[in-house]
TIPAVEX-762149 format. One record per atom (N, C-alpha, C): atom name; residue in one letter; residue number from 1; x, y, z. Coordinates in steps of 0.2 Angstrom, whole numbers, plus 5000, padded with zeros to 4 digits. Atoms other than C-alpha are relative to their C-alpha. Layout:
<sites>
   atomo   residuo   num      x      y      z
      CA         a   NUM      X      Y      Z
...
</sites>
This chain:
<sites>
   atomo   residuo   num      x      y      z
       N         m     1   4997   4996   5006
      CA         m     1   4861   4592   4890
       C         m     1   5003   5006   5003
       N         t     2   4997   4994   4998
      CA         t     2   4872   4607   4892
       C         t     2   4995   5006   4997
       N         r     3   5003   4995   5003
      CA         r     3   4865   4624   4888
       C         r     3   5002   5002   4993
       N         h     4   4997   5000   5007
      CA         h     4   4875   4623   4872
       C         h     4   4997   4995   4995
       N         g     5   5003   5005   5004
      CA         g     5   4865   4608   4866
       C         g     5   5004   4994   4999
       N         r     6   4996   5006   5000
      CA         r     6   4878   4594   4869
       C         r     6   5001   4997   5006
       N         d     7   4999   5003   4994
      CA         d     7   4878   4581   4882
       C         d     7   5007   5000   5003
       N         n     8   4993   4999   4996
      CA         n     8   4892   4583   4895
       C         n     8   5004   4994   4999
       N         s     9   4996   5006   5000
      CA         s     9   4897   4565   4892
       C         s     9   5004   4999   4993
       N         l    10   4998   5000   5006
      CA         l    10   4901   4568   4874
       C         l    10   5008   5003   4999
       N         p    11   4993   4997   5001
      CA         p    11   4920   4571   4868
       C         p    11   5000   5007   4998
       N         k    12   4999   4993   5002
      CA         k    12   4927   4588   4866
       C         k    12   5004   4999   4993
       N         i    13   4996   4999   5006
      CA         i    13   4934   4593   4849
       C         i    13   5007   5003   5002
       N         p    14   4994   4997   4998
      CA         p    14   4953   4595   4852
       C         p    14   5002   5006   4996
       N         l    15   4998   4993   5003
      CA         l    15   4961   4612   4848
       C         l    15   4994   5005   4999
       N         i    16   5005   4995   5001
      CA         i    16   4945   4620   4843
       C         i    16   4996   5001   5006
       N         e    17   5004   4998   4994
      CA         e    17   4935   4618   4859
       C         e    17   5004   5002   5005
       N         a    18   4996   4996   4996
      CA         a    18   4950   4624   4868
       C         a    18   4999   5007   5000
       N         l    19   5001   4992   5001
      CA         l    19   4945   4641   4861
       C         l    19   4993   5002   5000
       N         t    20   5007   4999   4999
      CA         t    20   4927   4640   4865
       C         t    20   4998   5000   5007
       N         e    21   5003   5000   4993
      CA         e    21   4917   4644   4881
       C         e    21   4994   4995   5000
       N         g    22   5005   5005   5000
      CA         g    22   4907   4628   4882
       C         g    22   5001   4996   4994
       N         s    23   5000   5005   5006
      CA         s    23   4903   4614   4869
       C         s    23   4997   5003   4994
       N         i    24   5004   4999   5007
      CA         i    24   4899   4616   4851
       C         i    24   4995   4995   4999
       N         p    25   5006   5005   5001
      CA         p    25   4882   4609   4848
       C         p    25   5001   4994   4996
       N         s    26   5000   5005   5004
      CA         s    26   4880   4592   4841
       C         s    26   4996   5002   4994
       N         g    27   5003   4998   5006
      CA         g    27   4875   4593   4823
       C         g    27   5003   5006   4996
       N         s    28   4997   4994   5003
      CA         s    28   4886   4608   4819
       C         s    28   5005   4998   4994
       N         n    29   4996   5000   5005
      CA         n    29   4895   4610   4803
       C         n    29   5006   5005   5001
       N         i    30   4995   4995   4999
      CA         i    30   4912   4618   4804
       C         i    30   5005   5000   4994
       N         l    31   4996   4999   5006
      CA         l    31   4921   4625   4789
       C         l    31   5007   5001   5002
       N         v    32   4993   4999   4999
      CA         v    32   4940   4624   4790
       C         v    32   5003   5002   4993
       N         e    33   4997   4998   5005
      CA         e    33   4949   4635   4778
       C         e    33   5008   5001   5001
       N         f    34   4993   5001   4998
      CA         f    34   4968   4631   4777
       C         f    34   5005   5002   4995
       N         d    35   4994   4999   5004
      CA         d    35   4984   4637   4770
       C         d    35   5003   4993   4998
       N         p    36   4997   5006   5002
      CA         p    36   4991   4622   4760
       C         p    36   5006   4998   5004
       N         a    37   4993   5001   4997
      CA         a    37   5008   4624   4769
       C         a    37   4999   5000   5008
       N         s    38   5002   5000   4993
      CA         s    38   4999   4624   4786
       C         s    38   5000   4993   5003
       N         q    39   5000   5006   4996
      CA         q    39   4998   4610   4799
       C         q    39   4993   4997   5000
       N         w    40   5007   5002   5000
      CA         w    40   4980   4607   4795
       C         w    40   4999   4992   5000
       N         l    41   5001   5007   5000
      CA         l    41   4982   4589   4790
       C         l    41   5002   4996   5006
       N         n    42   4998   5003   4993
      CA         n    42   4992   4584   4806
       C         n    42   4995   5002   5005
       N         a    43   5005   4998   4995
      CA         a    43   4979   4594   4816
       C         a    43   4994   4996   4999
       N         s    44   5006   5004   5001
      CA         s    44   4965   4585   4808
       C         s    44   5000   4993   5003
       N         l    45   4998   5007   4997
      CA         l    45   4973   4568   4813
       C         l    45   5000   5001   5008
       N         t    46   5000   4999   4993
      CA         t    46   4976   4575   4830
       C         t    46   4993   5001   5003
       N         i    47   5007   4999   4998
      CA         i    47   4958   4580   4832
       C         i    47   4996   4993   5000
       N         a    48   5003   5006   5001
      CA         a    48   4953   4563   4826
       C         a    48   5002   4995   5006
       N         a    49   4997   5004   4994
      CA         a    49   4964   4554   4839
       C         a    49   4997   5002   5006
       N         g    50   5002   4997   4994
      CA         g    50   4959   4565   4853
       C         g    50   4992   4998   5001
       N         w    51   5007   5001   4999
      CA         w    51   4940   4563   4850
       C         w    51   4999   4992   5001
       N         v    52   5001   5007   4999
      CA         v    52   4942   4544   4849
       C         v    52   5002   4998   5007
       N         k    53   4997   5002   4993
      CA         k    53   4953   4543   4865
       C         k    53   4995   5003   5005
       N         d    54   5005   4997   4996
      CA         d    54   4939   4554   4873
       C         d    54   4993   4996   5000
       N         g    55   5006   5004   5000
      CA         g    55   4926   4540   4869
       C         g    55   4996   5000   4994
       N         g    56   5004   5000   5006
      CA         g    56   4919   4545   4853
       C         g    56   5002   4996   4994
       N         s    57   4999   5004   5006
      CA         s    57   4919   4538   4835
       C         s    57   5001   5005   4995
       N         v    58   4998   4995   5005
      CA         v    58   4927   4546   4820
       C         v    58   4999   4997   4993
       N         s    59   5000   5002   5007
      CA         s    59   4923   4545   4801
       C         s    59   5005   5005   4997
       N         y    60   4994   4996   5003
      CA         y    60   4939   4551   4793
       C         y    60   5000   4999   4992
       N         i    61   5001   5001   5007
      CA         i    61   4937   4555   4774
       C         i    61   5007   5003   4997
       N         t    62   4994   4998   5002
      CA         t    62   4954   4556   4766
       C         t    62   5000   5001   4993
       N         h    63   4999   4998   5007
      CA         h    63   4958   4565   4750
       C         h    63   5007   5000   4997
       N         s    64   4993   4998   5002
      CA         s    64   4976   4569   4750
       C         s    64   5005   4995   5002
       N         q    65   4996   5005   4998
      CA         q    65   4984   4554   4758
       C         q    65   4997   4993   5000
       N         s    66   5003   5007   5001
      CA         s    66   4981   4535   4756
       C         s    66   4998   4998   5007
       N         p    67   5003   5003   4993
      CA         p    67   4971   4526   4770
       C         p    67   5006   4997   5004
       N         d    68   4994   5003   4996
      CA         d    68   4987   4517   4775
       C         d    68   5004   5005   5003
       N         e    69   4996   4994   4997
      CA         e    69   4996   4533   4778
       C         e    69   4996   5003   5006
       N         i    70   5004   4997   4995
      CA         i    70   4982   4539   4788
       C         i    70   5000   4995   5006
       N         r    71   5000   5005   4994
      CA         r    71   4982   4523   4799
       C         r    71   5007   5000   5003
       N         s    72   4993   5000   4997
      CA         s    72   5001   4524   4801
       C         s    72   5001   5006   5005
       N         h    73   5000   4994   4996
      CA         h    73   4999   4542   4807
       C         h    73   4996   4999   5007
       N         l    74   5004   5000   4994
      CA         l    74   4985   4538   4819
       C         l    74   5003   4995   5005
       N         r    75   4997   5005   4995
      CA         r    75   4995   4523   4827
       C         r    75   5006   5004   5003
       N         k    76   4995   4996   4997
      CA         k    76   5009   4536   4830
       C         k    76   4997   5004   5006
       N         l    77   5004   4996   4995
      CA         l    77   4996   4546   4840
       C         l    77   4997   4995   5005
       N         g    78   5002   5004   4994
      CA         g    78   4992   4531   4851
       C         g    78   4994   4996   4999
       N         l    79   5006   5003   5001
      CA         l    79   4977   4523   4843
       C         l    79   5001   4993   4997
       N         s    80   5000   5007   5002
      CA         s    80   4974   4504   4841
       C         s    80   4995   5000   4994
       N         v    81   5004   4998   5006
      CA         v    81   4968   4507   4823
       C         v    81   4996   4994   4998
       N         e    82   5004   5006   5003
      CA         e    82   4963   4489   4818
       C         e    82   4994   4998   5005
       N         e    83   5005   5002   4995
      CA         e    83   4953   4486   4834
       C         e    83   4994   5006   4999
       N         l    84   5005   4995   5000
      CA         l    84   4944   4503   4832
       C         l    84   4996   4999   4993
       N         e    85   5004   5001   5006
      CA         e    85   4940   4499   4814
       C         e    85   4995   4994   5000
       N         r    86   5004   5006   4999
      CA         r    86   4934   4482   4819
       C         r    86   4994   5001   5003
       N         t    87   5006   4998   4995
      CA         t    87   4922   4489   4832
       C         t    87   4996   5006   4997
       N         d    88   5004   4994   5003
      CA         d    88   4916   4503   4820
       C         d    88   5001   5007   5004
       N         r    89   4999   4994   4997
      CA         r    89   4923   4517   4830
       C         r    89   5005   5004   4996
       N         l    90   4996   4997   5005
      CA         l    90   4935   4522   4816
       C         l    90   4998   4998   4993
       N         w    91   5002   5002   5007
      CA         w    91   4929   4523   4798
       C         w    91   5005   5005   4996
       N         i    92   4995   4997   5005
      CA         i    92   4942   4528   4785
       C         i    92   4997   5000   4993
       N         t    93   5003   5000   5006
      CA         t    93   4933   4533   4769
       C         t    93   5005   5003   4994
       N         d    94   4994   4999   5004
      CA         d    94   4945   4533   4754
       C         d    94   4997   5003   4993
       N         l    95   5001   4996   5006
      CA         l    95   4943   4547   4741
       C         l    95   5007   5001   4996
       N         y    96   4993   4999   5003
      CA         y    96   4962   4547   4738
       C         y    96   5001   4996   4994
       N         s    97   4999   5004   5005
      CA         s    97   4962   4532   4727
       C         s    97   4997   5003   4993
       N         a    98   5003   4998   5006
      CA         a    98   4949   4539   4715
       C         a    98   5003   5007   4997
       N         s    99   4997   4994   5002
      CA         s    99   4958   4556   4715
       C         s    99   5007   4999   4995
       N         i   100   4994   5002   5004
      CA         i   100   4974   4547   4707
       C         i   100   4998   4995   4995
       N         g   101   5002   5004   5006
      CA         g   101   4964   4536   4695
       C         g   101   5000   4992   5002
       N         q   102   5000   5007   4998
      CA         q   102   4964   4520   4705
       C         q   102   4994   4998   5004
       N         k   103   5006   5003   4997
      CA         k   103   4951   4508   4712
       C         k   103   5001   4999   5007
       N         s   104   4999   5001   4993
      CA         s   104   4949   4508   4731
       C         s   104   4999   4993   5002
       N         k   105   5001   5007   4997
      CA         k   105   4952   4492   4741
       C         k   105   4997   5001   5007
       N         e   106   5003   4999   4993
      CA         e   106   4944   4500   4756
       C         e   106   4993   4998   5001
       N         r   107   5007   5001   4998
      CA         r   107   4928   4495   4765
       C         r   107   4996   5006   4998
       N         f   108   5003   4994   5001
      CA         f   108   4923   4513   4763
       C         f   108   5004   5004   4994
       N         g   109   4996   4997   5005
      CA         g   109   4928   4520   4746
       C         g   109   4996   5002   4994
       N         v   110   5004   4999   5006
      CA         v   110   4922   4528   4730
       C         v   110   5004   4999   4994
       N         d   111   4996   5001   5007
      CA         d   111   4926   4525   4712
       C         d   111   5000   5006   4996
       N         s   112   5000   4994   5004
      CA         s   112   4922   4542   4706
       C         s   112   4999   5006   5004
       N         l   113   5001   4994   4996
      CA         l   113   4923   4560   4712
       C         l   113   4996   5005   4996
       N         k   114   5005   4996   5003
      CA         k   114   4910   4566   4700
       C         k   114   4994   5001   5004
       N         v   115   5006   4998   4995
      CA         v   115   4896   4575   4709
       C         v   115   4994   4996   5000
       N         a   116   5006   5005   5001
      CA         a   116   4882   4564   4702
       C         a   116   5002   4994   5003
       N         d   117   4999   5006   4997
      CA         d   117   4891   4549   4708
       C         d   117   5001   5000   5008
       N         l   118   4999   4999   4993
      CA         l   118   4896   4556   4725
       C         l   118   4993   5001   5003
       N         s   119   5006   4998   4997
      CA         s   119   4878   4562   4728
       C         s   119   4996   4993   5001
       N         i   120   5003   5006   5000
      CA         i   120   4872   4544   4725
       C         i   120   5003   4996   5006
       N         y   121   4997   5003   4994
      CA         y   121   4885   4537   4737
       C         y   121   4999   5003   5007
       N         i   122   5001   4997   4993
      CA         i   122   4882   4549   4751
       C         i   122   4993   4999   5002
       N         g   123   5007   5002   4999
      CA         g   123   4863   4546   4749
       C         g   123   4999   4993   5003
       N         r   124   5000   5007   4998
      CA         r   124   4866   4527   4751
       C         r   124   5004   4999   5007
       N         e   125   4995   5002   4995
      CA         e   125   4880   4527   4764
       C         e   125   4999   5005   5006
       N         a   126   4999   4995   4994
      CA         a   126   4878   4543   4775
       C         a   126   4993   5003   5002
       N         m   127   5007   4997   4999
      CA         m   127   4859   4548   4775
       C         m   127   4996   4996   5005
       N         a   128   5004   5004   4995
      CA         a   128   4853   4536   4789
       C         a   128   4997   5005   5005
       N         d   129   5004   4996   4995
      CA         d   129   4840   4542   4801
       C         d   129   5002   5001   5007
       N         a   130   4999   5000   4993
      CA         a   130   4847   4537   4817
       C         a   130   5005   5005   5003
       N         p   131   4996   4995   4997
      CA         p   131   4855   4551   4828
       C         p   131   5007   4996   5002
       N         a   132   4993   5003   4997
      CA         a   132   4874   4548   4832
       C         a   132   5004   5005   5002
       N         p   133   4996   4994   4998
      CA         p   133   4880   4563   4842
       C         p   133   5007   4998   5002
       N         e   134   4993   5002   4998
      CA         e   134   4896   4553   4847
       C         e   134   5004   5000   4994
       N         f   135   4996   5001   5006
      CA         f   135   4902   4553   4829
       C         f   135   5002   5007   4998
       N         l   136   4997   4994   5003
      CA         l   136   4914   4566   4822
       C         l   136   5002   4998   4993
       N         v   137   4998   5001   5007
      CA         v   137   4916   4567   4803
       C         v   137   5005   5005   4998
       N         i   138   4995   4995   5002
      CA         i   138   4932   4575   4797
       C         i   138   5002   4998   4992
       N         a   139   4999   5000   5007
      CA         a   139   4934   4578   4778
       C         a   139   5006   5005   4999
       N         e   140   4994   4996   4999
      CA         e   140   4952   4584   4777
       C         e   140   5002   5005   4994
       N         n   141   4999   4995   5006
      CA         n   141   4953   4592   4759
       C         n   141   4995   4999   4995
       N         c   142   5005   5000   5005
      CA         c   142   4937   4594   4750
       C         c   142   5001   5004   4994
       N         s   143   4998   4997   5006
      CA         s   143   4945   4605   4738
       C         s   143   5002   4996   4994
       N         v   144   4999   5005   5005
      CA         v   144   4950   4590   4728
       C         v   144   4995   4999   4995
       N         l   145   5005   5001   5004
      CA         l   145   4933   4589   4721
       C         l   145   5000   5005   4994
       N         d   146   4999   4995   5005
      CA         d   146   4937   4605   4711
       C         d   146   5003   4998   4994
       N         r   147   4997   5003   5005
      CA         r   147   4948   4595   4700
       C         r   147   4996   4996   4995
       N         f   148   5004   5005   5003
      CA         f   148   4934   4584   4694
       C         f   148   4993   5003   4998
       N         n   149   5006   4998   5000
      CA         n   149   4919   4595   4694
       C         n   149   5000   5008   4999
       N         p   150   5001   4993   5000
      CA         p   150   4913   4613   4689
       C         p   150   4999   5002   5007
       N         e   151   5000   4997   4993
      CA         e   151   4914   4624   4705
       C         e   151   4992   5000   5002
       N         k   152   5007   5000   4997
      CA         k   152   4895   4627   4706
       C         k   152   4997   4993   5001
       N         n   153   5003   5007   4999
      CA         n   153   4891   4608   4705
       C         n   153   5003   4998   5007
       N         w   154   4998   5003   4993
      CA         w   154   4902   4603   4720
       C         w   154   4998   5005   5006
       N         v   155   5002   4996   4995
      CA         v   155   4897   4618   4730
       C         v   155   4992   4998   5002
       N         e   156   5006   5002   4999
      CA         e   156   4879   4613   4727
       C         e   156   4999   4993   5004
       N         l   157   5000   5007   4996
      CA         l   157   4883   4595   4733
       C         l   157   5001   5001   5007
       N         y   158   4999   4999   4992
      CA         y   158   4889   4601   4750
       C         y   158   4994   5004   5003
       N         l   159   5006   4996   4997
      CA         l   159   4874   4613   4752
       C         l   159   4994   4995   5000
       N         t   160   5006   5004   5000
      CA         t   160   4862   4599   4748
       C         t   160   5001   4993   5003
       N         r   161   4999   5007   4997
      CA         r   161   4870   4583   4755
       C         r   161   5004   5000   5007
       N         p   162   4997   5001   4994
      CA         p   162   4884   4583   4768
       C         p   162   4998   5005   5006
       N         i   163   5002   4995   4995
      CA         i   163   4879   4599   4777
       C         i   163   4993   4999   5003
       N         p   164   5007   5001   4997
      CA         p   164   4860   4596   4779
       C         p   164   5000   4994   5004
       N         m   165   5001   5007   4997
      CA         m   165   4863   4578   4784
       C         m   165   5002   5000   5008
       N         s   166   4997   5000   4994
      CA         s   166   4872   4583   4800
       C         s   166   4995   5002   5006
       N         k   167   5005   4998   4995
      CA         k   167   4857   4591   4809
       C         k   167   4996   4994   5003
       N         p   168   5004   5005   4997
      CA         p   168   4845   4577   4810
       C         p   168   5004   4994   5003
       N         r   169   4996   5006   4997
      CA         r   169   4859   4564   4814
       C         r   169   5004   5002   5006
       N         q   170   4996   4997   4995
      CA         q   170   4867   4576   4826
       C         q   170   5007   4998   5000
       N         i   171   4993   5002   5001
      CA         i   171   4884   4572   4819
       C         i   171   5004   5007   4999
       N         t   172   4996   4994   5001
      CA         t   172   4897   4586   4820
       C         t   172   5005   4998   4994
       N         q   173   4996   5000   5006
      CA         q   173   4907   4589   4804
       C         q   173   5005   5005   5000
       N         l   174   4995   4995   5002
      CA         l   174   4924   4597   4800
       C         l   174   5001   4999   4993
       N         m   175   4999   5000   5007
      CA         m   175   4926   4601   4782
       C         m   175   5005   5004   4998
       N         g   176   4994   4996   5001
      CA         g   176   4943   4607   4776
       C         g   176   5000   5002   4992
       N         f   177   4999   4997   5007
      CA         f   177   4945   4618   4760
       C         f   177   5006   5004   5000
       N         m   178   4994   4996   5001
      CA         m   178   4961   4625   4754
       C         m   178   4998   5008   4999
       N         s   179   5001   4993   5000
      CA         s   179   4961   4644   4756
       C         s   179   5003   5003   4994
       N         g   180   4997   4996   5006
      CA         g   180   4964   4656   4741
       C         g   180   4999   4997   4993
       N         i   181   5000   5003   5006
      CA         i   181   4960   4644   4727
       C         i   181   4993   4999   4996
       N         h   182   5007   5000   5003
      CA         h   182   4941   4644   4724
       C         h   182   4998   5008   5000
       N         s   183   5003   4993   5000
      CA         s   183   4930   4659   4720
       C         s   183   4998   5003   5006
       N         a   184   5003   4997   4994
      CA         a   184   4924   4671   4733
       C         a   184   4993   4998   5000
       N         w   185   5007   5003   5000
      CA         w   185   4906   4665   4728
       C         w   185   5000   4993   5004
       N         a   186   5000   5007   4997
      CA         a   186   4911   4647   4733
       C         a   186   5001   5001   5008
       N         y   187   4999   4999   4993
      CA         y   187   4918   4652   4750
       C         y   187   4994   5003   5003
       N         k   188   5005   4996   4997
      CA         k   188   4904   4664   4754
       C         k   188   4994   4995   5001
       N         q   189   5005   5005   4999
      CA         q   189   4891   4650   4750
       C         q   189   5001   4995   5005
       N         l   190   4999   5005   4995
      CA         l   190   4899   4638   4761
       C         l   190   5000   5003   5007
       N         e   191   5000   4997   4994
      CA         e   191   4902   4650   4775
       C         e   191   4993   5002   5003
       N         a   192   5007   4999   4998
      CA         a   192   4884   4655   4775
       C         a   192   4996   4994   5003
       N         a   193   5004   5006   4998
      CA         a   193   4878   4637   4777
       C         a   193   5002   4997   5006
       N         v   194   4997   5003   4994
      CA         v   194   4889   4632   4792
       C         v   194   4999   5004   5006
       N         e   195   5000   4997   4994
      CA         e   195   4889   4635   4810
       C         e   195   5006   5003   5003
       N         g   196   4994   4998   4998
      CA         g   196   4907   4638   4812
       C         g   196   5005   5001   4995
       N         i   197   4994   4999   5005
      CA         i   197   4923   4644   4802
       C         i   197   5006   5001   5004
       N         v   198   4994   5000   4996
      CA         v   198   4940   4640   4808
       C         v   198   5006   5001   4994
       N         d   199   4995   4999   5005
      CA         d   199   4956   4646   4799
       C         d   199   5007   4997   5002
       N         f   200   4993   5002   4999
      CA         f   200   4974   4638   4798
       C         f   200   5004   5004   4995
       N         k   201   4996   4996   5005
      CA         k   201   4987   4650   4791
       C         k   201   5007   4999   5002
       N         v   202   4993   5000   4999
      CA         v   202   5006   4651   4790
       C         v   202   5003   5007   5000
       N         e   203   4997   4994   5000
      CA         e   203   5016   4666   4795
       C         e   203   5007   5000   5002
       N         d   204   4992   4999   4998
      CA         d   204   5035   4671   4796
       C         d   204   5000   5003   5007
       N         m   205   4999   4997   4994
      CA         m   205   5039   4674   4814
       C         m   205   5007   4999   5002
       N         n   206   4993   5000   4998
      CA         n   206   5057   4679   4819
       C         n   206   5004   4995   4996
       N         g   207   4996   5005   5004
      CA         g   207   5064   4669   4804
       C         g   207   4997   4993   4999
       N         e   208   5003   5007   5000
      CA         e   208   5053   4654   4807
       C         e   208   4993   5000   4998
       N         r   209   5007   5000   5002
      CA         r   209   5037   4649   4798
       C         r   209   4996   4996   5005
       N         r   210   5005   5003   4994
      CA         r   210   5023   4645   4811
       C         r   210   4993   4999   4997
       N         t   211   5007   5001   5001
      CA         t   211   5006   4638   4809
       C         t   211   4996   5003   5006
       N         l   212   5004   4997   4995
      CA         l   212   4992   4648   4818
       C         l   212   4993   4998   4998
       N         i   213   5007   5002   5001
      CA         i   213   4974   4643   4821
       C         i   213   4996   5006   5003
       N         g   214   5004   4994   4998
      CA         g   214   4960   4656   4823
       C         g   214   4992   4998   4998
       N         i   215   5007   5001   5001
      CA         i   215   4941   4654   4825
       C         i   215   4997   5007   4997
       N         r   216   5002   4994   5003
      CA         r   216   4933   4667   4813
       C         r   216   4992   5001   5002
       N         n   217   5007   4999   4998
      CA         n   217   4915   4663   4818
       C         n   217   4997   4993   5003
       N         m   218   5004   5006   4998
      CA         m   218   4904   4651   4829
       C         m   218   4993   5003   5002
       N         r   219   5006   4997   4999
      CA         r   219   4886   4654   4829
       C         r   219   4997   4999   5007
       N         n   220   5004   5002   4994
      CA         n   220   4880   4645   4844
       C         n   220   5004   4999   5007
       N         v   221   4996   5001   4994
      CA         v   221   4894   4646   4857
       C         v   221   5005   5006   5000
       N         r   222   4995   4995   4999
      CA         r   222   4906   4660   4863
       C         r   222   5007   4998   4999
       N         f   223   4994   5003   5002
      CA         f   223   4923   4659   4857
       C         f   223   5006   5006   5000
       N         d   224   4994   4995   5000
      CA         d   224   4941   4667   4857
       C         d   224   5002   5001   4993
       N         s   225   4999   4999   5008
      CA         s   225   4943   4675   4840
       C         s   225   5008   5002   4999
       N         r   226   4993   4999   5001
      CA         r   226   4962   4678   4843
       C         r   226   5004   4995   4996
       N         w   227   4995   5005   5003
      CA         w   227   4976   4669   4833
       C         w   227   5004   4997   5005
       N         h   228   4996   5004   4995
      CA         h   228   4985   4655   4842
       C         h   228   5005   4996   4997
       N         l   229   4995   5004   5003
      CA         l   229   5001   4647   4838
       C         l   229   4999   4993   5002
       N         l   230   5000   5007   4999
      CA         l   230   5002   4629   4836
       C         l   230   5007   4997   5000
       N         k   231   4993   5003   5000
      CA         k   231   5017   4617   4840
       C         k   231   4999   4993   4998
       N         i   232   5000   5007   5002
      CA         i   232   5021   4600   4833
       C         i   232   5004   4996   5004
       N         g   233   4996   5005   4996
      CA         g   233   5026   4585   4843
       C         g   233   5004   4996   4996
       N         e   234   4996   5004   5003
      CA         e   234   5038   4572   4839
       C         e   234   4996   4994   4996
       N         n   235   5004   5005   5003
      CA         n   235   5024   4560   4834
       C         n   235   4995   5004   4996
       N         f   236   5004   4995   5004
      CA         f   236   5016   4575   4824
       C         f   236   4993   5002   5003
       N         e   237   5006   4998   4997
      CA         e   237   5003   4578   4837
       C         e   237   5000   5008   5000
       N         v   238   5001   4993   5001
      CA         v   238   4997   4596   4835
       C         v   238   4997   5003   5007
       N         t   239   5003   4998   4994
      CA         t   239   4994   4606   4851
       C         t   239   5001   5008   5000
       N         l   240   5000   4993   4999
      CA         l   240   4991   4624   4856
       C         l   240   5006   5002   5004
       N         e   241   4994   4998   4997
      CA         e   241   5007   4633   4861
       C         e   241   4998   5005   5006
       N         k   242   5002   4996   4994
      CA         k   242   5005   4640   4879
       C         k   242   5003   5007   5000
</sites>
């Protein structure tokens, strides 16, 4: 084990661990607060692809795009999606269909975004006892739940289900929430419960709108707190601009 609590053989989190000194411990929850106009969605898929290419497994929870759109994007990033799904190295969980009132056709999907139903689903599907430090969970837009539930209810769901489950299972989680649309209370509750906070924002720079990434906090590893420009490749891969 490293002094930061993660085996050296485990994958690195692209983009984020490029800004830390050492590995983020397994079992960490990282809150991503993103400007809706930023490149967070492309970045989340870049992170997923990089983690898998480095030998890990990814559970990708999609709220704002269909699973087939996610698969198409991951293929552009060089993944053999069908083989990865067949061997359980890539799980795509469909919350998108429920968000538009359709029934999911996916192996992993939900029929309702109501907190009571999601709590049962998470308890059945995701609260297993076996540690799985090679797994990275990416939930790209958890703010969707605000359309279907009172704010206090969905905040309590995250505080009692997804966030606590990461520690015993040693699964690292990235949870994306849109910035500026929820109450200060909601953001503070979530920020206090996680080990790391990462921001994606858009700024006008010399007449061009650019996305920047910045780590606001990491509890268990030293980090670079400066803002860093991101660039987008032809295949929509997101990388740090040198």
